[in-house]
C-alpha positions in Angstrom: -26.5 -55.2 0.6 -23.3 -54.6 2.3 -24.9 -55.3 5.4 -26.5 -58.4 4.1 -22.8 -59.8 3.3 -21.9 -58.9 5.9 -24.1 -60.8 8.3 -24.1 -63.4 5.8 -20.5 -63.9 6.6 -20.7 -63.2 10.2 -21.2 -66.9 11.6 -18.3 -68.3 9.5 -16.2 -65.7 10.3 -16.3 -66.9 13.9 -15.9 -70.4 13.3 -13.2 -69.5 11.7 -11.6 -67.9 14.3 -12.6 -70.6 16.4 -11.2 -73.4 14.0 -7.4 -71.4 14.0 -7.1 -72.4 17.5 -7.6 -76.2 16.9 -4.8 -75.4 13.8 -1.9 -74.0 16.4 -2.6 -77.0 18.5 -1.9 -79.0 16.1 -5.6 -80.7 15.9 -7.7 -79.0 13.5 -11.8 -79.9 14.4 -13.0 -81.6 12.0 -16.4 -81.6 13.9 -17.1 -78.1 12.9 -19.4 -78.1 10.3 -22.0 -80.7 12.6 -21.5 -79.2 15.7 -22.7 -76.0 13.9 -26.3 -77.9 12.8 -25.7 -79.8 16.5 -26.3 -76.0 18.4 -28.6 -74.9 16.3 -31.1 -77.5 16.9 -30.3 -76.7 20.9 -30.4 -72.8 19.8 -34.1 -73.9 18.6 -34.7 -76.3 21.7 -34.0 -74.8 24.7 -35.1 -71.3 23.3 -38.6 -72.5 23.1 -39.1 -74.1 26.3 -37.5 -71.0 28.0 -39.1 -68.7 26.0 -35.6 -66.6 25.8 -33.2 -66.3 23.3 -30.2 -65.5 25.3 -30.7 -68.5 27.7 -31.4 -70.7 24.7 -27.9 -69.6 23.4 -26.4 -69.7 26.9 -27.6 -73.1 27.5 -26.6 -74.5 23.8 -23.4 -73.0 24.2 -22.8 -74.9 27.3 -23.7 -78.4 26.2 -21.7 -78.3 22.8 -18.7 -77.5 25.0 -19.3 -80.0 27.4 -19.7 -82.9 24.7 -16.8 -81.2 22.7 -14.5 -81.3 26.6 -15.8 -84.7 27.6 -14.7 -85.7 24.0 -11.2 -84.7 23.6 -10.7 -86.0 27.1 -11.0 -90.0 25.7 -9.6 -88.6 22.4 -6.7 -87.6 24.8 -6.4 -90.2 27.4 -7.0 -93.6 24.9 -4.6 -91.0 21.5 -7.3 -91.7 19.5 -6.7 -90.5 16.1 -7.4 -87.3 15.4 -8.8 -87.4 12.2 -10.5 -90.0 12.6 -12.4 -89.0 15.7 -13.0 -85.3 14.6 -14.6 -87.1 11.8 -16.9 -89.7 13.7 -17.9 -86.6 16.2 -19.3 -85.1 12.5 -21.3 -87.8 12.1 -22.7 -88.5 15.6 -24.1 -84.3 15.9 -25.3 -84.5 12.2 -26.8 -87.8 13.2 -28.0 -87.2 16.7 -29.9 -83.6 15.4 -32.1 -86.4 13.4 -32.7 -88.6 15.9 -33.8 -85.6 19.0 -35.8 -84.0 16.5 -37.8 -87.2 15.8 -37.8 -87.6 19.4 -39.0 -84.3 20.6 -40.7 -82.7 17.7 -41.8 -85.9 16.2 -40.4 -84.2 12.9 -37.0 -84.5 11.1 -37.6 -81.5 9.3 -37.7 -77.7 9.6 -38.4 -77.1 13.2 -41.0 -73.6 13.8 -42.3 -72.3 16.9 -44.2 -69.3 18.2 -41.3 -68.7 20.6 -38.5 -68.6 18.2 -39.5 -65.4 15.4 -36.5 -62.5 15.6 -36.5 -59.7 13.6 -34.3 -60.1 10.7 -32.4 -56.9 11.3 -31.2 -57.2 14.7 -30.0 -60.4 14.4 -27.8 -59.0 11.5 -26.6 -55.9 13.4 -26.4 -58.0 16.7 -23.7 -60.2 15.2 -22.0 -58.2 13.1 -20.7 -56.7 16.4 -20.7 -59.7 19.0 -18.3 -61.1 15.7 -15.9 -57.8 15.9 -15.9 -58.4 19.4 -14.6 -62.2 19.6 -12.5 -62.2 16.9 -10.9 -58.8 17.5 -10.0 -60.5 21.2 -9.5 -63.9 20.3 -6.2 -62.7 17.8 -5.3 -60.3 20.5 -5.3 -63.0 23.1 -2.9 -65.5 19.8 -0.4 -62.5 20.0 -0.5 -60.7 22.6 -0.4 -63.2 25.7 1.6 -65.1 27.2 -1.1 -68.1 26.8 -0.8 -67.1 22.9 2.6 -67.9 22.7 1.6 -71.4 24.3 -1.4 -72.0 21.7 0.5 -71.1 18.8 3.3 -73.3 19.6 1.8 -76.4 20.8 1.2 -78.0 17.3 4.7 -77.2 16.4 7.0 -77.0 19.3 4.9 -79.1 21.7 8.8 -79.7 23.4 9.4 -75.7 23.9 6.6 -75.8 26.7 7.0 -79.8 28.4 10.6 -78.3 28.7 8.7 -74.9 30.5 6.9 -77.4 33.2 3.6 -77.3 30.9 0.9 -79.8 29.6 1.2 -79.6 25.9 -2.5 -81.2 26.5 -4.0 -79.0 28.1 -3.6 -76.7 25.6 -4.6 -78.9 22.8 -8.2 -79.8 25.2 -8.7 -76.1 25.4 -8.3 -75.8 21.7 -11.3 -77.8 20.7 -13.3 -76.1 23.6 -12.6 -72.5 22.6 -13.2 -73.7 19.0 -16.8 -75.2 20.4 -17.3 -72.2 21.7 -17.1 -70.0 18.4 -18.5 -72.7 16.8 -21.9 -73.0 18.7 -22.2 -69.3 18.4 -22.1 -69.6 15.1 -24.7 -72.7 14.9 -27.6 -70.0 17.2 -26.6 -66.8 15.0 -28.1 -68.9 12.1 -30.9 -70.5 13.4 -31.9 -66.7 15.3 -31.9 -65.7 11.3 -34.3 -67.4 9.5 -35.7 -67.7 13.2 -36.1 -71.4 12.7 -34.3 -74.9 12.9 -33.7 -76.8 9.5 -31.5 -80.1 8.9 -28.3 -79.7 7.5 -28.6 -75.7 8.8 -24.8 -75.6 8.5 -25.0 -76.4 5.1 -21.3 -77.8 4.4 -20.3 -73.8 5.6 -18.4 -75.1 8.2 -15.9 -77.1 6.0 -15.7 -73.8 4.0 -14.6 -72.5 7.3 -11.8 -75.3 7.6 -10.2 -74.4 3.9 -10.1 -70.8 4.8 -8.3 -72.0 7.9 -6.4 -73.4 6.0 -5.9 -71.2 3.5 -4.7 -68.1 5.3 -2.0 -70.0 5.7 -2.4 -68.9 10.4 -3.1 -65.5 9.5 -6.5 -64.1 10.8 -6.7 -61.4 8.8 -6.4 -63.9 5.4 -9.0 -66.4 7.2 -11.4 -63.4 7.2 -10.6 -62.4 3.8 -11.1 -65.6 2.9 -14.4 -66.8 4.5 -16.1 -63.4 3.4 -14.9 -64.4 -0.6 -16.2 -67.6 -0.3 -19.5 -65.9 1.3 -19.9 -63.3 -1.5 -20.0 -66.4 -4.0 -22.6 -68.0 -2.2 -24.6 -64.7 -1.6 -23.9 -64.3 -5.3 -25.2 -67.6 -6.3 -28.0 -67.4 -4.5 -29.8 -63.6 -6.2 -27.8 -64.6 -9.1 -30.4 -66.4 -10.2 -32.5 -63.3 -10.3 -31.4 -61.5 -13.5 -29.9 -65.3 -14.8 -32.7 -67.7 -14.6 -31.3 -69.9 -17.0 -28.3 -70.8 -14.6 -28.6 -74.2 -13.4 -29.5 -74.2 -9.5 -27.0 -77.1 -8.9 -24.2 -75.0 -10.0 -25.2 -72.1 -8.1 -24.9 -73.7 -5.5 -21.5 -75.3 -5.8 -20.2 -72.1 -6.1 -19.0 -71.4 -2.8 -17.1 -74.9 -2.8 -16.0 -74.0 -6.2 -14.3 -70.8 -5.6 -12.5 -72.8 -2.3 -11.1 -75.2 -4.5 -9.7 -72.2 -7.0 -8.2 -70.5 -4.1 -6.3 -73.2 -2.4 -4.9 -74.6 -5.6 -3.5 -71.4 -6.6 -2.6 -70.5 -2.8 1.6 -69.3 -2.0 1.4 -71.2 1.2 -0.2 -74.4 -0.2 2.0 -73.9 -3.5 5.1 -74.4 -0.9 
């Protein structure tokens, strides 16, 4: 049970860790939910094409970062509203999946293929190890390196960087690219675990990841704790119907979102 819960939470811990960079840079990645689903679709497509899961993931991550880099460069150049741009990107990713799926696979439904079949336990162990390594690297970078400090002041004291002759725009751009890297891996893991691609693969969990980042007040350990709590609520919602079959499915599906709202409401940092 513990292994399953950790495995369930790991992709979203990764996505939240990436979103932390965007929050520090003052450009919270509102495209997160759509990118997770888009990455899952690309991972499926490239894996089927190459018959290699590692290559499929690598290509999916590369394409996602490239797309985000292109858009964030345009945003920085035009000084577009980050909130509107992020929401617009989220819609583009979700609708893009539907369009590309209908073009290349002739369906907008569930996608399966003989080249995309994996052992669930192996994927669970792999994602736990990779999540631990990447999250430790991200926290270490943010807390103990010079460039990590630059990230942490970009969103609140960008003038400090300007005085030092450093362009804050560079760190804003990098924050979205790093977020894209973590979110892409999240989408790949979600697809690998079910050996298929399903529409709306993220299931709205990208918004839960953003809620965890906001709730944690830029504290990495709090982010991980919040994500685990949200995922535990979701996990409970999935399995509690086996014990109480009379509980409406709509209530069970809403448990992680209700939990998120409650935690944000009672959070001391949010009150202040």
